[in-house]
DRENMISE-970696 format. One record per residue: residue number from 1; x, y, z of N, C-alpha, C in turn. Coordinates in Angstrom, 1 decimal. Atoms other than C-alpha are relative to their C-alpha. Layout:
N
{NUM, {X, Y, Z}, {X, Y, Z}, {X, Y, Z}}
...
// end
This chain:
194
{1, {1.3, 0.1, 0.8}, {89.6, 3.7, -76.1}, {0.5, 0.9, -0.9}}
{2, {-0.4, -0.7, 1.1}, {90.5, 4.9, -79.8}, {-1.0, -0.6, -0.9}}
{3, {1.2, 0.3, 0.9}, {87.5, 4.9, -82.3}, {0.7, 1.0, -0.9}}
{4, {-0.5, -0.4, 1.2}, {88.8, 5.4, -85.9}, {-1.1, 0.0, -0.9}}
{5, {1.4, 0.1, 0.7}, {86.1, 6.1, -88.3}, {-1.3, 0.3, 0.6}}
{6, {1.4, -0.5, -0.2}, {82.5, 7.1, -88.0}, {-0.9, -1.2, -0.2}}
{7, {1.2, 1.5, 0.2}, {79.6, 4.2, -87.1}, {-1.1, 0.7, -0.6}}
{8, {1.3, -0.4, 1.0}, {77.1, 4.2, -89.4}, {-1.2, -1.5, 0.2}}
{9, {0.4, 1.2, 0.0}, {74.1, 1.8, -89.4}, {-0.1, -1.1, -1.1}}
{10, {-0.1, 0.8, 1.5}, {74.8, 0.5, -92.7}, {1.3, -0.5, -0.3}}
{11, {-1.3, 0.9, -0.1}, {78.3, -0.9, -92.0}, {0.4, -0.7, 1.4}}
{12, {-0.3, 0.4, -1.4}, {80.0, -2.9, -89.3}, {0.9, 0.6, 0.5}}
{13, {-1.3, -0.6, -0.9}, {82.5, -1.7, -86.7}, {0.9, -1.0, 0.5}}
{14, {-1.5, 1.1, -0.3}, {85.8, -3.8, -86.2}, {0.4, 0.6, 1.4}}
{15, {-0.5, -0.4, -1.4}, {86.6, -4.3, -82.7}, {1.2, -0.7, 0.3}}
{16, {-1.2, 0.9, -0.3}, {90.2, -5.2, -81.6}, {0.6, 0.5, 1.3}}
{17, {-0.4, -0.6, -1.6}, {91.9, -4.8, -78.1}, {0.9, 0.9, 0.0}}
{18, {-0.9, -0.5, -0.1}, {95.2, -3.7, -79.0}, {0.4, 0.6, -1.4}}
{19, {-0.3, -0.5, 1.5}, {96.9, -1.5, -81.9}, {1.1, -1.1, -0.3}}
{20, {-0.5, 1.0, 0.5}, {99.1, -4.5, -82.1}, {-0.8, -1.1, -0.8}}
{21, {0.6, 0.8, 0.9}, {96.7, -6.8, -83.3}, {-0.8, 0.7, -1.2}}
{22, {0.8, -0.5, 0.7}, {95.1, -4.3, -85.6}, {0.8, 0.8, -0.8}}
{23, {-1.1, -0.8, 0.8}, {98.5, -3.2, -87.1}, {0.4, 0.0, -1.4}}
{24, {0.0, 0.3, 1.5}, {98.1, -4.7, -90.7}, {-1.6, 0.3, -0.6}}
{25, {1.6, -0.3, 0.4}, {93.8, -3.9, -90.9}, {0.5, 1.4, -1.1}}
{26, {0.5, -0.8, 1.0}, {92.8, -2.2, -94.1}, {-1.0, -0.1, -0.2}}
{27, {1.7, -0.2, -0.2}, {89.3, -1.0, -93.8}, {-1.0, 1.4, -0.3}}
{28, {0.8, -1.0, 0.2}, {86.9, 1.5, -94.9}, {-0.6, 0.1, 1.5}}
{29, {0.8, -0.1, -1.2}, {85.0, 0.8, -91.7}, {0.5, 0.3, 1.2}}
{30, {-0.6, -0.5, -1.7}, {85.5, 2.2, -88.0}, {0.7, -1.2, 0.7}}
{31, {-0.3, 0.7, -0.7}, {87.5, 0.8, -86.0}, {0.4, 0.1, 1.5}}
{32, {-0.2, -1.1, -1.3}, {87.8, 0.9, -82.4}, {1.1, -1.3, 1.1}}
{33, {-0.9, 0.8, -0.7}, {90.5, -0.3, -80.2}, {-0.4, 0.0, 1.7}}
{34, {0.6, 0.0, -1.3}, {89.2, -1.2, -76.7}, {1.1, -0.1, 1.4}}
{35, {-0.7, 0.6, -1.2}, {92.3, -1.9, -74.3}, {-0.5, -1.2, 0.3}}
{36, {-0.3, 1.1, -0.2}, {93.1, -4.9, -72.9}, {-0.7, -0.4, 1.6}}
{37, {1.1, 0.2, -0.8}, {90.6, -6.7, -70.4}, {-1.3, 0.3, -0.1}}
{38, {1.7, 0.0, 0.4}, {87.0, -7.3, -70.1}, {-0.8, 1.3, 0.8}}
{39, {0.3, -1.4, -0.3}, {86.6, -3.6, -68.3}, {0.1, 0.7, -0.8}}
{40, {-0.6, -1.3, 1.4}, {88.5, -1.6, -71.1}, {-1.5, -0.8, -0.6}}
{41, {0.6, 0.3, 0.8}, {86.6, -3.9, -73.4}, {-1.5, 0.5, 0.0}}
{42, {1.2, -0.2, 0.3}, {83.1, -3.5, -72.3}, {-0.6, 1.3, -0.2}}
{43, {0.4, -1.8, 0.0}, {83.1, 0.2, -71.3}, {0.4, 0.8, -1.6}}
{44, {0.0, -0.6, 1.5}, {84.5, 0.9, -74.9}, {-1.0, -0.3, -0.9}}
{45, {1.4, 0.2, 1.3}, {81.8, -0.9, -76.8}, {-1.0, 0.4, 0.5}}
{46, {1.3, -0.5, -0.3}, {79.2, 0.1, -74.7}, {-0.4, 1.6, -0.3}}
{47, {-0.2, -1.6, 0.1}, {80.4, 4.1, -74.8}, {-0.4, 0.2, -1.2}}
{48, {0.2, -0.1, 1.6}, {80.5, 3.7, -78.5}, {-1.4, -0.2, -0.5}}
{49, {1.5, 0.6, 0.4}, {77.1, 1.8, -78.9}, {-1.0, 1.2, 0.6}}
{50, {1.0, -1.0, -0.5}, {75.5, 4.3, -76.3}, {0.1, 1.4, -0.7}}
{51, {0.3, -1.5, 0.4}, {76.1, 7.3, -78.1}, {-1.3, -0.1, -1.2}}
{52, {1.0, 0.1, 0.9}, {73.4, 6.5, -80.5}, {-0.1, -0.5, -1.2}}
{53, {-0.2, 0.4, 1.3}, {74.3, 5.4, -83.8}, {0.5, -1.6, 0.0}}
{54, {-0.2, 1.3, 0.2}, {74.4, 1.6, -84.0}, {0.5, -0.7, -1.1}}
{55, {-0.2, 0.4, 1.3}, {76.5, -0.4, -86.3}, {-0.7, -1.0, -0.6}}
{56, {0.3, 1.3, 0.5}, {75.3, -3.3, -88.6}, {0.1, -0.9, 0.7}}
{57, {-0.4, 1.6, -0.6}, {77.1, -5.9, -87.1}, {1.3, 0.7, 0.9}}
{58, {-1.7, -0.2, -0.4}, {80.5, -5.9, -84.7}, {0.4, -1.0, -0.7}}
{59, {-0.7, 0.9, 0.0}, {83.1, -8.0, -85.8}, {1.3, 0.3, 0.9}}
{60, {-1.0, 0.1, -1.1}, {85.7, -8.6, -83.0}, {1.3, -0.8, -0.5}}
{61, {-1.1, 0.9, 0.6}, {89.1, -9.7, -84.3}, {1.3, 0.1, 1.3}}
{62, {-1.1, 0.1, -0.8}, {91.8, -10.7, -81.9}, {0.7, -1.3, 0.2}}
{63, {-0.8, 1.1, -0.2}, {94.4, -13.0, -80.8}, {-0.8, -0.9, 1.5}}
{64, {0.6, 0.9, -1.1}, {93.5, -16.2, -78.3}, {1.3, -0.8, 0.4}}
{65, {-1.1, 1.4, -0.1}, {95.7, -18.8, -76.7}, {-1.0, -1.4, 0.1}}
{66, {0.5, 1.2, 0.3}, {94.8, -22.5, -77.4}, {0.0, -0.8, 1.3}}
{67, {0.3, 0.7, -1.4}, {93.4, -24.7, -74.5}, {0.3, -1.3, -0.1}}
{68, {-0.2, 1.3, 0.2}, {94.4, -28.0, -76.2}, {1.1, 0.1, -1.0}}
{69, {-1.4, -0.5, 1.0}, {98.0, -28.3, -78.0}, {-0.8, -1.0, -1.5}}
{70, {0.7, 0.3, 1.3}, {97.5, -28.6, -81.7}, {-1.0, 0.5, -0.9}}
{71, {0.8, -0.8, 0.9}, {94.8, -26.5, -82.1}, {0.5, 1.8, -0.4}}
{72, {-0.5, -1.6, 0.6}, {96.1, -23.3, -84.2}, {-1.1, 0.3, -0.8}}
{73, {1.0, -0.3, 1.2}, {94.6, -21.3, -86.8}, {-0.8, 1.1, -0.1}}
{74, {0.9, -0.7, -0.2}, {92.2, -19.0, -86.9}, {-1.3, -0.2, -0.4}}
{75, {1.2, 0.7, -0.2}, {88.6, -19.7, -85.8}, {-1.4, 1.2, 0.2}}
{76, {1.4, -0.6, -0.2}, {85.1, -18.1, -85.8}, {-0.9, -0.7, 1.0}}
{77, {0.5, 0.5, -1.2}, {83.6, -18.4, -82.2}, {-1.2, -0.4, 0.0}}
{78, {1.4, 0.4, -0.2}, {80.5, -20.1, -81.4}, {-0.7, 1.0, 1.2}}
{79, {0.6, 0.3, -1.6}, {80.0, -19.7, -77.7}, {1.2, 1.1, 0.4}}
{80, {-0.7, -1.2, -0.3}, {81.5, -17.1, -75.4}, {0.0, -0.6, 1.8}}
{81, {0.6, -0.1, -1.2}, {81.9, -17.7, -71.7}, {0.9, 0.8, 1.2}}
{82, {-1.0, -0.8, -1.0}, {83.8, -16.1, -68.8}, {0.6, -1.3, 0.9}}
{83, {-0.5, 0.8, -0.9}, {86.0, -18.2, -66.9}, {0.5, 0.3, 1.5}}
{84, {-0.1, 0.0, -1.2}, {86.7, -16.2, -63.9}, {-1.0, 1.0, 0.8}}
{85, {1.3, -0.7, -0.9}, {83.2, -15.1, -62.7}, {-0.6, -1.4, 0.0}}
{86, {0.5, 1.3, -0.8}, {81.5, -18.1, -60.9}, {-1.4, 0.1, -0.3}}
{87, {1.6, 0.3, -0.3}, {77.6, -18.1, -62.2}, {-0.6, -0.6, 0.6}}
{88, {0.8, 1.0, -0.8}, {76.5, -21.2, -60.8}, {-0.2, 0.7, 1.3}}
{89, {-0.3, -0.4, -1.2}, {77.7, -19.7, -57.3}, {-1.1, 1.0, 0.2}}
{90, {0.8, -1.1, -0.1}, {76.2, -16.4, -58.0}, {-1.1, -0.2, -0.2}}
{91, {1.2, 0.4, -0.1}, {73.0, -18.0, -59.0}, {-0.7, -0.4, 1.4}}
{92, {0.2, 0.9, -1.3}, {73.0, -20.1, -55.6}, {0.0, 1.1, 0.9}}
{93, {0.0, -1.1, -0.7}, {73.8, -17.0, -53.7}, {-1.5, 1.0, 0.0}}
{94, {1.0, -1.4, 0.4}, {71.0, -14.4, -55.3}, {-1.1, -0.7, -0.7}}
{95, {1.1, 0.8, 0.6}, {68.9, -17.0, -57.1}, {-0.5, 0.7, -1.4}}
{96, {0.8, -0.4, 1.3}, {69.0, -15.0, -60.3}, {1.6, -0.5, -0.7}}
{97, {-1.1, 0.6, 0.8}, {71.6, -15.7, -63.4}, {0.6, 1.1, -0.6}}
{98, {-1.1, -1.0, 0.8}, {74.4, -13.4, -64.5}, {1.2, -0.4, -0.4}}
{99, {-1.2, 0.3, 0.5}, {77.1, -14.0, -66.8}, {0.2, -1.2, -0.5}}
{100, {-0.3, 1.1, 0.9}, {76.4, -16.9, -68.6}, {0.1, -0.4, -1.5}}
{101, {-0.6, 0.2, 1.5}, {77.4, -18.3, -72.1}, {-1.1, 0.7, -0.5}}
{102, {0.5, -0.8, 1.0}, {76.6, -16.3, -74.7}, {0.4, -0.6, -1.6}}
{103, {-0.3, 0.5, 1.4}, {76.0, -17.7, -78.3}, {-0.1, 1.1, -0.9}}
{104, {-0.2, -0.9, 1.0}, {77.3, -16.0, -81.4}, {-0.3, -0.6, -1.3}}
{105, {0.6, 0.2, 1.5}, {76.9, -16.0, -85.3}, {1.2, -1.3, -0.5}}
{106, {-1.1, 1.6, 0.8}, {80.0, -18.6, -85.7}, {-0.3, -1.2, 0.5}}
{107, {0.2, 1.5, -0.3}, {80.2, -22.0, -85.7}, {1.0, -1.0, 0.5}}
{108, {-1.4, 0.6, -0.4}, {83.7, -22.8, -84.4}, {-0.3, -0.3, 1.5}}
{109, {-0.3, 0.2, -1.2}, {85.0, -23.4, -81.0}, {-0.7, 1.0, 1.3}}
{110, {0.4, -0.8, -1.2}, {84.1, -22.0, -77.4}, {1.2, 0.9, 0.6}}
{111, {-1.1, -0.7, 0.1}, {86.3, -19.3, -76.5}, {-0.6, 0.4, 2.0}}
{112, {0.4, -0.4, -1.5}, {86.6, -18.7, -72.4}, {0.7, 1.4, 0.3}}
{113, {-0.3, -0.9, 0.0}, {87.1, -15.4, -71.4}, {0.4, 0.4, 1.6}}
{114, {0.1, 0.0, -1.0}, {88.6, -14.0, -68.3}, {1.2, 1.3, 0.2}}
{115, {-1.4, -1.3, -0.1}, {91.1, -10.9, -67.0}, {1.2, -0.4, 1.2}}
{116, {-1.4, 0.6, -0.5}, {94.0, -13.0, -66.5}, {0.6, -0.5, -1.5}}
{117, {-0.8, 0.5, 1.2}, {96.5, -13.8, -69.3}, {0.6, -1.4, 0.0}}
{118, {-0.2, 1.3, -0.4}, {96.5, -17.6, -68.8}, {1.4, -0.3, -0.8}}
{119, {-1.6, 0.6, 0.6}, {100.5, -19.2, -68.9}, {-0.2, -0.9, 0.7}}
{120, {-0.1, 1.2, -0.9}, {99.5, -21.7, -66.1}, {-0.3, -1.3, -0.4}}
{121, {0.4, 1.1, 0.6}, {99.2, -25.0, -67.2}, {-0.9, -0.8, 0.5}}
{122, {1.4, 0.6, -0.8}, {96.8, -26.1, -64.3}, {-1.5, 0.8, -0.3}}
{123, {1.2, -1.0, 0.0}, {94.4, -23.2, -64.8}, {-0.2, -0.2, -2.0}}
{124, {0.7, 0.3, 1.4}, {94.7, -24.3, -68.9}, {-0.5, -1.5, 0.2}}
{125, {0.8, 1.4, -0.1}, {93.9, -27.8, -68.2}, {-1.5, 0.1, 0.5}}
{126, {1.0, -0.2, -0.6}, {91.0, -26.8, -66.0}, {-1.4, 0.8, -1.0}}
{127, {1.1, -0.6, 0.9}, {89.7, -24.4, -68.8}, {-0.3, -0.7, -1.1}}
{128, {-0.3, 1.2, 0.9}, {90.4, -27.2, -71.2}, {-1.6, -0.5, -0.1}}
{129, {0.7, 0.9, -0.4}, {87.1, -29.0, -69.9}, {-1.3, 1.0, -0.6}}
{130, {1.4, -0.7, 0.7}, {84.5, -26.4, -70.9}, {0.5, 0.7, -1.3}}
{131, {-0.1, -0.7, 1.3}, {86.4, -24.4, -73.8}, {1.3, -0.3, -0.7}}
{132, {-0.7, 0.3, 0.7}, {88.4, -24.5, -76.6}, {1.6, 1.1, 0.0}}
{133, {-1.3, -0.7, 0.2}, {90.6, -21.2, -76.8}, {-0.6, 1.2, 1.4}}
{134, {0.0, -0.8, -0.9}, {91.0, -18.3, -74.1}, {0.3, 1.5, -0.3}}
{135, {-0.9, -1.6, 0.5}, {91.5, -14.4, -74.3}, {-0.7, 0.9, 1.5}}
{136, {0.7, -0.8, -1.1}, {90.5, -11.5, -72.1}, {-0.9, 1.2, -0.3}}
{137, {1.1, -0.9, 0.8}, {88.0, -9.6, -74.5}, {-1.1, -0.1, 0.0}}
{138, {1.3, 0.1, 0.9}, {85.6, -11.4, -76.0}, {-1.3, -0.1, 0.8}}
{139, {1.0, 0.1, -0.7}, {83.2, -12.1, -73.4}, {-0.7, 1.4, 0.7}}
{140, {0.3, -1.4, -0.3}, {83.0, -8.3, -72.6}, {-0.5, 0.6, -1.2}}
{141, {0.6, -0.7, 1.2}, {82.5, -7.4, -76.3}, {-1.5, -0.2, -0.5}}
{142, {1.3, 0.6, 0.4}, {79.6, -9.9, -76.8}, {-1.1, 0.5, 1.3}}
{143, {1.1, -0.5, -1.1}, {77.8, -8.8, -73.3}, {-0.4, 1.2, -0.9}}
{144, {-0.2, -1.5, 0.6}, {78.3, -5.2, -74.8}, {-1.1, -0.1, -1.3}}
{145, {0.6, 0.2, 1.0}, {76.8, -6.3, -78.2}, {-1.3, -0.4, 0.4}}
{146, {1.6, 0.2, 0.2}, {73.9, -8.2, -77.2}, {-0.8, 1.0, 0.9}}
{147, {0.8, -0.5, -0.7}, {72.8, -5.6, -74.4}, {-0.5, 1.3, -1.1}}
{148, {0.6, -0.9, 1.2}, {72.4, -3.3, -77.5}, {-0.8, -0.7, -1.4}}
{149, {0.7, 1.0, 1.5}, {70.7, -6.0, -80.0}, {1.2, 0.2, -0.8}}
{150, {-0.5, 0.1, 1.7}, {73.8, -6.0, -82.3}, {0.7, -1.0, -0.2}}
{151, {-0.6, 1.1, 0.3}, {74.9, -8.9, -84.0}, {1.4, 0.3, 0.2}}
{152, {-1.1, 0.7, -0.3}, {78.3, -10.4, -83.2}, {0.8, -0.9, -0.8}}
{153, {-0.6, 1.1, 0.8}, {80.8, -12.1, -85.4}, {1.3, 0.2, 0.7}}
{154, {-1.1, 0.0, -0.7}, {84.1, -13.0, -83.3}, {0.8, -0.8, -0.5}}
{155, {-1.2, 0.7, 0.7}, {87.4, -14.2, -85.1}, {0.9, 0.2, 0.8}}
{156, {-1.1, 0.1, -0.5}, {90.4, -15.2, -83.3}, {0.7, -0.9, -0.6}}
{157, {-1.4, 0.8, 0.8}, {93.9, -16.3, -84.4}, {0.6, -0.8, 1.1}}
{158, {-0.5, 1.0, -0.9}, {95.6, -18.9, -82.1}, {1.2, 1.0, -0.1}}
{159, {-1.1, -0.7, -0.7}, {98.8, -17.0, -80.5}, {1.1, -0.6, 0.5}}
{160, {-0.8, 0.6, -1.0}, {100.2, -19.1, -78.2}, {-1.0, -1.2, 0.6}}
{161, {0.6, 1.0, -0.7}, {99.3, -22.4, -76.0}, {-0.7, 0.6, 1.1}}
{162, {0.1, 0.1, -1.7}, {98.4, -21.1, -73.0}, {0.7, -0.7, 0.7}}
{163, {-1.0, 0.6, -0.9}, {101.1, -22.1, -71.1}, {1.2, 0.5, 0.4}}
{164, {-0.9, -0.5, -0.9}, {104.2, -21.7, -69.4}, {1.0, 1.0, -1.0}}
{165, {-0.7, -0.8, 1.2}, {105.8, -20.3, -72.9}, {-1.1, 1.3, -0.6}}
{166, {0.8, -0.9, 0.4}, {102.5, -18.0, -73.4}, {0.3, 1.3, -0.3}}
{167, {-0.2, -1.1, 0.2}, {104.1, -14.6, -72.6}, {0.6, 0.3, -1.1}}
{168, {-0.9, -0.8, 1.0}, {107.0, -14.3, -75.0}, {-0.8, -0.9, -1.3}}
{169, {0.7, 0.4, 1.5}, {104.8, -16.7, -77.5}, {-0.6, 0.8, -0.7}}
{170, {1.0, -1.2, 0.6}, {102.1, -14.0, -77.9}, {0.8, 0.9, -0.3}}
{171, {-0.4, -1.3, 0.6}, {104.6, -11.4, -78.0}, {0.8, -0.2, -1.6}}
{172, {-0.3, 0.6, 1.0}, {106.4, -13.4, -80.5}, {-0.6, -0.1, -1.5}}
{173, {0.9, 0.6, 1.1}, {103.5, -14.2, -82.6}, {-1.2, 1.2, -0.5}}
{174, {1.4, -0.7, 0.0}, {100.8, -11.2, -82.3}, {0.2, 0.8, -1.3}}
{175, {-0.5, -0.5, 1.2}, {102.6, -9.6, -85.7}, {-0.6, -0.7, -1.1}}
{176, {0.4, 1.1, 1.3}, {102.3, -12.6, -87.9}, {-1.7, -0.2, 0.1}}
{177, {1.4, 0.0, -0.2}, {98.7, -13.1, -86.1}, {-0.8, 1.4, -0.8}}
{178, {0.9, -1.2, 0.3}, {97.7, -9.2, -86.9}, {-0.1, -0.2, -1.6}}
{179, {-0.2, -0.1, 1.4}, {98.6, -10.0, -90.4}, {-1.4, -1.3, -0.7}}
{180, {0.9, 0.9, 0.2}, {96.3, -13.1, -90.5}, {-1.5, 0.2, 0.1}}
{181, {1.7, -0.6, -0.6}, {93.3, -11.2, -88.8}, {-0.2, 1.1, -1.0}}
{182, {0.7, -1.0, 1.3}, {93.9, -8.5, -91.7}, {-0.1, -0.6, -1.2}}
{183, {0.4, 1.0, 1.3}, {93.9, -11.4, -94.3}, {-1.3, -0.5, -0.1}}
{184, {1.9, 0.7, -0.2}, {90.4, -12.9, -93.0}, {-0.6, 1.6, -0.1}}
{185, {0.7, -1.2, 0.2}, {89.2, -9.1, -92.8}, {-0.1, 0.4, -1.5}}
{186, {0.3, -0.5, 1.7}, {90.1, -8.3, -96.5}, {-1.1, -0.8, -0.8}}
{187, {0.9, 0.6, 0.9}, {88.3, -11.4, -97.9}, {-1.5, -0.2, 0.6}}
{188, {1.2, -0.2, -0.8}, {85.5, -10.7, -95.4}, {-0.8, 0.9, -1.0}}
{189, {0.9, -1.5, 0.8}, {84.9, -7.3, -96.9}, {-0.3, -0.4, -1.2}}
{190, {0.5, 0.3, 1.6}, {85.1, -8.5, -100.3}, {-1.0, -1.0, -0.1}}
{191, {1.4, 0.6, 0.4}, {82.5, -11.2, -100.1}, {-1.3, 0.8, 0.4}}
{192, {1.0, -0.9, -0.5}, {80.6, -8.5, -98.2}, {-0.5, 0.8, -0.9}}
{193, {0.6, -1.1, 1.2}, {80.4, -6.5, -101.2}, {-0.7, -0.4, -1.1}}
{194, {0.6, 0.9, 1.0}, {79.4, -9.1, -103.5}, {-1.4, -0.2, -0.2}}
// end
């Protein structure tokens, strides 16, 4: 976890998993690098929010794999789900609901989050029944933000097709994706100033 800048109630906190995804950000706002995976993301965001000063909102930027061919570009996420946590089974066993879907500020696709880098076509097909994109941190960031009552805006740039080429595809695409995410943030910042 690396936090640069100071969290303040009158400005957003920018949350990104990896330095590679944040490489081109130019922002006056604090930036939190969480590390990879749900545990790292949840701990980092909760640690910062638990320090006592809450930001106006969280803006989570990052890359995601497409669960459908031809789905590319930049997307503001409307809902996040966990693909590696079986809410229905836990509910059947305990009688309680844990880890259900979380609705966000966006009007775009559904993001599935799990602690696996999706590169298996069979898993990709199964996930596509319930989601459009896949990542490894989004749900955790959303859960931590919700726990502290902080609004969340989540923007994901498609880096790969979550298939057999995903590992090399992400590595080759991450810098370009980081530039596009930085461009989105710059435009969002200028709109916020107006």
